[in-house]
TORTORBA-685196 format. One record per residue (C-alpha): x, y, z; chain; residue number from 1. Coordinates in steps of 0.2 Angstrom, whole numbers, plus 5000, padded with zeros to 4 digits. Layout:
BEGIN
+------+-------+------+--------+-----+
| east | north |   up | cadena | num |
+------+-------+------+--------+-----+
|    X |     Y |    Z |      A | NUM |
...
+------+-------+------+--------+-----+
This chain:
BEGIN
+------+-------+------+--------+-----+
| east | north |   up | cadena | num |
+------+-------+------+--------+-----+
| 5054 |  5051 | 5087 |      A |   1 |
| 5038 |  5045 | 5090 |      A |   2 |
| 5027 |  5033 | 5077 |      A |   3 |
| 5017 |  5047 | 5073 |      A |   4 |
| 5031 |  5059 | 5070 |      A |   5 |
| 5041 |  5044 | 5059 |      A |   6 |
| 5024 |  5042 | 5049 |      A |   7 |
| 5022 |  5060 | 5045 |      A |   8 |
| 5042 |  5061 | 5041 |      A |   9 |
| 5040 |  5047 | 5029 |      A |  10 |
| 5024 |  5054 | 5022 |      A |  11 |
| 5011 |  5042 | 5030 |      A |  12 |
| 4997 |  5051 | 5036 |      A |  13 |
| 4981 |  5043 | 5043 |      A |  14 |
| 4963 |  5049 | 5041 |      A |  15 |
| 4948 |  5044 | 5050 |      A |  16 |
| 4929 |  5043 | 5045 |      A |  17 |
| 4917 |  5049 | 5059 |      A |  18 |
| 4902 |  5043 | 5048 |      A |  19 |
| 4895 |  5025 | 5043 |      A |  20 |
| 4902 |  5020 | 5026 |      A |  21 |
| 4900 |  5003 | 5014 |      A |  22 |
| 4917 |  5000 | 5008 |      A |  23 |
| 4910 |  5002 | 4987 |      A |  24 |
| 4910 |  4985 | 4977 |      A |  25 |
| 4920 |  4987 | 4963 |      A |  26 |
| 4933 |  4979 | 4952 |      A |  27 |
| 4948 |  4986 | 4944 |      A |  28 |
| 4952 |  4977 | 4928 |      A |  29 |
| 4973 |  4974 | 4932 |      A |  30 |
| 4986 |  4977 | 4924 |      A |  31 |
| 4974 |  4988 | 4912 |      A |  32 |
| 4962 |  4998 | 4922 |      A |  33 |
| 4979 |  5003 | 4933 |      A |  34 |
| 4992 |  5014 | 4928 |      A |  35 |
| 5005 |  5022 | 4937 |      A |  36 |
| 5015 |  5036 | 4929 |      A |  37 |
| 5030 |  5043 | 4937 |      A |  38 |
| 5030 |  5064 | 4936 |      A |  39 |
| 5048 |  5074 | 4936 |      A |  40 |
| 5042 |  5094 | 4940 |      A |  41 |
| 5024 |  5089 | 4939 |      A |  42 |
| 5028 |  5084 | 4920 |      A |  43 |
| 5022 |  5066 | 4916 |      A |  44 |
| 5040 |  5056 | 4910 |      A |  45 |
| 5029 |  5052 | 4895 |      A |  46 |
| 5032 |  5070 | 4892 |      A |  47 |
| 5047 |  5077 | 4901 |      A |  48 |
| 5063 |  5081 | 4889 |      A |  49 |
| 5080 |  5079 | 4900 |      A |  50 |
| 5096 |  5089 | 4892 |      A |  51 |
| 5103 |  5086 | 4877 |      A |  52 |
| 5120 |  5081 | 4883 |      A |  53 |
| 5126 |  5076 | 4901 |      A |  54 |
| 5133 |  5062 | 4913 |      A |  55 |
| 5116 |  5050 | 4914 |      A |  56 |
| 5108 |  5045 | 4899 |      A |  57 |
| 5090 |  5044 | 4902 |      A |  58 |
| 5077 |  5030 | 4896 |      A |  59 |
| 5057 |  5030 | 4898 |      A |  60 |
| 5052 |  5013 | 4904 |      A |  61 |
| 5036 |  5007 | 4900 |      A |  62 |
| 5031 |  4989 | 4908 |      A |  63 |
| 5015 |  4978 | 4910 |      A |  64 |
| 5015 |  4964 | 4920 |      A |  65 |
| 5033 |  4961 | 4924 |      A |  66 |
| 5039 |  4966 | 4943 |      A |  67 |
| 5051 |  4979 | 4943 |      A |  68 |
| 5069 |  4969 | 4950 |      A |  69 |
| 5067 |  4956 | 4937 |      A |  70 |
| 5066 |  4971 | 4923 |      A |  71 |
| 5079 |  4980 | 4929 |      A |  72 |
| 5089 |  4963 | 4931 |      A |  73 |
| 5087 |  4961 | 4912 |      A |  74 |
| 5092 |  4980 | 4908 |      A |  75 |
| 5107 |  4977 | 4920 |      A |  76 |
| 5113 |  4962 | 4909 |      A |  77 |
| 5106 |  4969 | 4894 |      A |  78 |
| 5115 |  4986 | 4895 |      A |  79 |
| 5130 |  4979 | 4906 |      A |  80 |
| 5127 |  4996 | 4918 |      A |  81 |
| 5121 |  5000 | 4933 |      A |  82 |
| 5103 |  5004 | 4931 |      A |  83 |
| 5097 |  5021 | 4942 |      A |  84 |
| 5078 |  5023 | 4946 |      A |  85 |
| 5069 |  5033 | 4958 |      A |  86 |
| 5055 |  5022 | 4965 |      A |  87 |
| 5049 |  5004 | 4962 |      A |  88 |
| 5034 |  5002 | 4953 |      A |  89 |
| 5017 |  4990 | 4952 |      A |  90 |
| 5021 |  4972 | 4944 |      A |  91 |
| 5001 |  4973 | 4941 |      A |  92 |
| 4998 |  4987 | 4931 |      A |  93 |
| 5005 |  4998 | 4915 |      A |  94 |
| 5019 |  5008 | 4922 |      A |  95 |
| 5030 |  5023 | 4916 |      A |  96 |
| 5046 |  5028 | 4924 |      A |  97 |
| 5063 |  5034 | 4921 |      A |  98 |
| 5078 |  5026 | 4923 |      A |  99 |
| 5096 |  5031 | 4919 |      A | 100 |
| 5113 |  5024 | 4915 |      A | 101 |
| 5130 |  5032 | 4915 |      A | 102 |
+------+-------+------+--------+-----+
């Protein structure tokens, strides 16, 4: 497998621009201007509803101004359970994701 194949496998695609262009001179107010909302089956997690019973309890985690691993560590200590999650979210943003415990 070469790097190009690996990039495609991981979903890292490259695009090239032929014409000249100037970078945009904008700034994004952080963290309020940058929101990351996870989706489950194309449904934003703040609208998603799980089953009424099952092996895992699912929680909506909304965070702002704290890194992913710090908040997971705090929750792990408080809940005394392993915290499962689908991805790491940006610390300098408002993020929403599902976490789950069994």
